[in-house]
N, C-alpha and C positions, 0 to 999 in steps of 0.2 A: 510594601513586599508582597502583599497578596495578590496584587496585579500580576507580578512577575511570576509567582507561583503558578497562577491561572494560565499564563501564556506558556509556561513550560509543560503544563498538564496537556495543553492543545497540541503543542509540538510532539509530545509523546504519544498522544493518539494518532496523530497524522503518520508518525513513524510506523505505528502498529499496522496501519492500513496498508503498508508496502512491505511489511514483514521485517521492518528495522526496529532498532531500539536505540535509545540514548544510552551513553555511558553510564555506569554506576556513579553514585554521588563521591565526590572527593572526601577523604576522611579529614577530620579536624587537624590531624598532624601535617597531612599535605597541604592544607590550606594555610595552616600557621608557618610552615616552612617556606611556602611561596611568599607570603607576606614579609617574612624576614629578608629573603632575597630582594624583593622589590624595594624595600625600605633601604636596604644596604646599597643596592646598585643605582637605584633612580631616586632616592630620597623621597619616596611618596607611599603612602599606606594604601593597601587594597581597599577599594570603595566597598562599603557595607553590601550594596545590591549585588555585586560581583561575588563576594563571598557567600551571599545567599544562594545564588545560582549555582555555585560550586558544590554547595552543600546538598544540592538535588541532582546535579549532573556534572560530571567532570568534563565539561566541554560540550560544544553542539556543532554538528556539521548537518545542515538541513537547508534545503532550497537554495544552495549556492552561497550560504553564509556560515562562516566558521568563527565560532566563539572560542577561544582558547582555553584550554584546561590547566591544571596545575603542572601537568607534563605531557609529552607527546604520547598519545595511546593510539592503538590500532583501533580502527571501527570493526566492530563485531560483524563477522559474516563477509568481510572483504580483505583479501591478502594484501592489497596494494593501496589501501585508503587509510589514512591516519587523521587524528585531531591534533593539531600542534599545540605543545605546551607554551604557555606565556613566555618563559624565557628563552625558549628555542626560537620562537616566532620573532621577539625582539632582536634575537642575533641577527636574523635575516633583514630586519628593518633598520639596522644601526647607522645607515646612511642618513637617516632621519633623527638625527641627535636631538633631544628636547622634547621627545614625545614617547609616551608609552602606548603601545599598540595591544588592544584587547580583542579585536576581531577583524575580520576581512571578508569581502564578497568579490564577484567579478568586478563590480563597479565602485565599491566603496572601501575606505580604511576608517576604522573606528579607533580613536585616539584619545590620550589625556596630554594636555601640555604640561611639562614638567615645571614650567616658569610660572603659570599663573593657576595651574590645577584645574583648568576647564576641560571639559569633554566635547569632543565634535567628530562629526563624520565628514568625510573629506572625498573627492574625487580620486579614484585610483590612478587616473590617467595624468590629473594635474593636481598633485597633493596641496598646492597652494590654494585651491578652491575649496572654500569651507562651505558646505551645504548646510549644516547646523551646527550650533555651539550651545552649550549649556552648562550651568554650575551644578545641575541636579543629576546626581549619579544614578539615580533610580529611573529618570526620565531617559537617560542616555542608554541604559541597558534594556529599557522596554523597547526602544526603537530598534535595537539590534534583534531582540527576540521576535518582534513583530515582522521585521524583514525575513527572519528565518522561517517564518510561517508563510511568506509569500505576499505578505502586504506591502503595498507601495507607500513607504512612510516619507518619500522625497516632497511629495506635495504638501502633506500635512505638516512636516517639520523642515522648513527651510527658512533661513534667515533673510 
């Protein structure tokens, strides 16, 4: 988890260079409420790594990567930009039943299979194309955070 905290710190520093900042941390109540909803609707518990990220920042929108928060929130300093909440985003992706979506970018979708609980990131244009798959939730969220820092993880993490 320390590795994820370090990446989030780097994202915060990157944002400060441009006069932006990450959202405030989600409260324990917000995280617990989201976990109740995902367990009830998707029959899956929120990954510990994701809960840890939310306890530091309630979502991320950086370098074209959006990691969903506990709820849809405006991005500070912008009137027309928002970070999607996990439940709202998954409403938009409901045509892909069988997956829980945690993040997206222009090129990728970051999901968890509801059947085998594995995590993967996939081509946004061809969802059936799995670029990387893992059982390790911390590694999965590390990839998302690294991509939001502008690092190309496709070469490093491809099956």
